[in-house]
Structures are given as C-alpha cells and as structure tokens.
C-alpha positions in Angstrom: -48.1 148.4 105.6 -51.1 146.4 106.6 -53.3 148.1 104.0 -50.9 147.4 101.2 -50.6 143.8 102.3 -54.4 143.5 102.2 -54.5 145.1 98.8 -52.0 142.6 97.5 -53.9 139.7 99.2 -57.2 140.7 97.7 -55.7 141.4 94.3 -56.1 145.1 94.1 -54.8 146.8 91.0 -52.4 149.7 91.3 -53.8 153.1 90.6 -52.5 155.7 88.2 -49.7 153.6 86.7 -48.0 153.2 90.1 -47.1 149.9 91.6 -47.7 148.4 95.0 -44.7 148.4 97.3 -43.0 145.0 97.9 -43.9 142.8 100.9 -42.1 143.5 104.2 -40.0 140.4 103.9 -38.9 141.4 100.4 -40.9 138.8 98.6 -42.7 139.8 95.4 -46.5 140.3 95.8 -48.6 137.2 95.0 -50.2 137.2 91.6 -54.0 137.2 91.3 -55.4 133.7 91.2 -57.2 134.5 87.9 -53.8 135.3 86.4 -52.0 132.3 87.8 -54.2 129.2 88.5 -51.2 127.1 89.5 -51.7 125.2 92.7 -49.1 124.4 95.3 -48.0 120.7 95.6 -50.6 120.1 98.4 -53.5 121.2 96.1 -54.0 124.7 97.7 -53.8 127.9 95.6 -50.4 129.6 95.6 -51.6 132.5 97.7 -52.5 130.3 100.7 -49.0 130.9 102.1 -49.6 134.6 101.8 -52.8 134.1 103.8 -51.0 132.2 106.5 -48.3 134.9 106.6 -51.1 137.5 107.0 -52.6 135.6 109.9 -49.2 135.1 111.6 -48.5 138.8 111.2 -51.8 139.9 112.8 -51.6 137.4 115.7 -47.9 138.1 116.4 -48.7 141.8 116.7 -51.5 141.1 119.2 -49.8 138.8 121.7 -47.0 139.3 124.3 -45.0 136.2 123.2 -44.9 136.3 119.4 -42.0 133.9 119.2 -44.2 131.1 120.6 -47.0 131.5 118.1 -47.3 128.6 115.7 -49.8 127.9 112.9 -51.0 124.6 111.6 -53.7 123.6 109.1 -56.4 121.0 109.2 -58.7 119.9 106.3 -62.4 119.1 106.7 -64.1 118.3 103.4 -63.8 121.5 101.3 -62.8 123.7 104.3 -59.2 124.5 105.4 -58.8 125.5 109.0 -55.8 127.6 110.1 -55.2 126.7 113.7 -53.4 129.2 115.9 -51.4 127.8 118.8 -50.0 130.3 121.4 -49.3 130.8 125.1 -52.4 130.2 127.2 -52.5 133.7 128.6 -52.3 135.2 125.0 -55.4 133.3 123.9 -57.6 136.0 125.3 -55.8 138.7 123.3 -56.3 136.8 120.1 -60.0 136.1 120.8 -60.7 139.7 122.1 -63.5 141.1 124.1 -66.7 139.2 123.3 -64.8 137.4 120.5 -64.6 140.5 118.3 -60.9 140.2 117.4 -61.1 136.6 116.2 -64.4 137.4 114.4 -62.7 140.3 112.5 -59.7 138.0 111.7 -62.1 135.3 110.4 -63.9 137.9 108.3 -60.7 139.1 106.6 -59.5 135.5 106.0 -62.9 134.5 104.7 -62.9 137.4 102.2 -59.4 136.8 101.0 -60.0 133.1 100.6 -63.3 133.6 98.7 -61.3 135.7 96.3 -59.3 132.6 95.4 -62.4 130.4 95.3 -61.6 128.4 98.5 -63.0 128.2 102.0 -60.6 129.0 104.9 -61.4 129.8 108.5 -59.3 130.5 111.6 -59.5 128.7 115.0 -57.6 129.4 118.2 -56.5 126.1 119.8 -56.5 125.6 123.5 -53.6 123.5 124.6 
C-alpha cells in the first residue's frame, strides 16, 4: 500500500495499460501537478493535502498513541514546514535512532514536494 501511495504522490505513470489502485480512504489519486496546475485557496498546490496525509500515515504507524498525533503547518518565506505534535514519549520513535527516521521522512517529503515545485520540510515539535 505504501509503495502505491508513493507512486501516486510522485506522479508515476501506470505500466502496461493498468491503473494504480485507489487510495486507502477511497479518494481518487491526486493528479500530476503538470496536468493540473490549480492551487488550493491558500496558495499551495493541490497535492499538499496528499503530502500531509502521507506524513500522518507514516507517523501514526510509528507511534503508540496515533489518535494524539496532530499536524500543523508554518510558513517561512518560500518554505512550508509540516509540524508534528505527538505524545512526549512517542517523539523518540518519530525521530529514530540518531535521527535516521525523521531524516528519511524529510527526504521523502522533500522529494515529493520538489516534484510539485515547492519546498516542504518536516519538524517534530516538543511540547
């Protein structure tokens, strides 16, 4: 499931005339930004919500209390920051050993956001 989600997020084309399966929540796959340059009312590309859903999916699968995970966004010049808020003892699981988990998550988000010509990063907030 995660690989098909990544394929849709990065805009992969289906092979051999097949089609990609629908998203887990039943929503249709997001269109490629080149095919639909429409922006959301807040000025972000339409696939930003898909990127947030992807981050939420990954973080919720890592932590012990997924119901207490919340995401917020912050803007700094041309950079959008997805901020993760979770239970204090789950922060270590999101960051990972030597920061490898959050680094991998940032790499995936950075690659997906670069595909839509925007800069997005991920931070874990300590409350």
